[in-house]
N, C-alpha and C positions, 0 to 999 in steps of 0.2 A: 607862232609857237616859239618860245624862248628855250634855249639850251645853254648850259654853262660850258665854258671852255677854260682850261688852264693856260696861263700865259706867264711869260717871263719878261722882265724889263731890265735893260742894262744901258749904261752910258758909253757912247763911242764919240769921243771928242766933245763937240758942243751939242750933239743930238742924243736923244734917248731912243733906243730901239726896243720894240715890243714884238714878241713872237708867240704864236699859238703853238702849244706843245702837241696837240692832236693832229693838226693839219699843217701843211707847208704854206702858211700865210704869216706875213710879218708886215710891220709898218714902223713909222718913226714920228717923232715930234720934238719940239723944243723943251717940253717938260714931260715927266712921267705920265701925268694925267692926259696930256695931248697925245702921247704915243699910244696909250691904251684906248682912248677915244677913236683914234685913227685905225687901230687894230679892229675895234668893234665894227666900224664902217666897212673895212676890208673884208671881214668875215661875212657881213650881211651881203655884200656884193658877190662874194664867192658862192653863196647859195642861191643867188638869183638865177632863173633859167637863162640860158644863152639867147641872145637876140641877133644873131649874125644875119646880115643881109645876103650873104652868099657863103657857101661852104668854105671852111678854111683849107688852104693848100697844105698838104702834109709833105714834108721834106725829110730826107735822110741825111744825117751828118755823121762823120766819123771823128772820134777823139782818141788820142793816145792814152791808154790807161795803165800800161805796165812799163817796166824798164826796157829800153831798146836793146 
């Protein structure tokens, strides 16, 4: 099944960065076309079912988010 996704592409230094606007998925490439192609591959991998050989370990971390 194919589904359309909105994406943006911009240049950062010598790389082009592509980002899906609906999901937290991004990629990069040396050209705009390569960045979009890599984003397409990243989206396809994002929707593949997980194939973990063992359950992932869940950890808790703390981050400072306000003024001290």
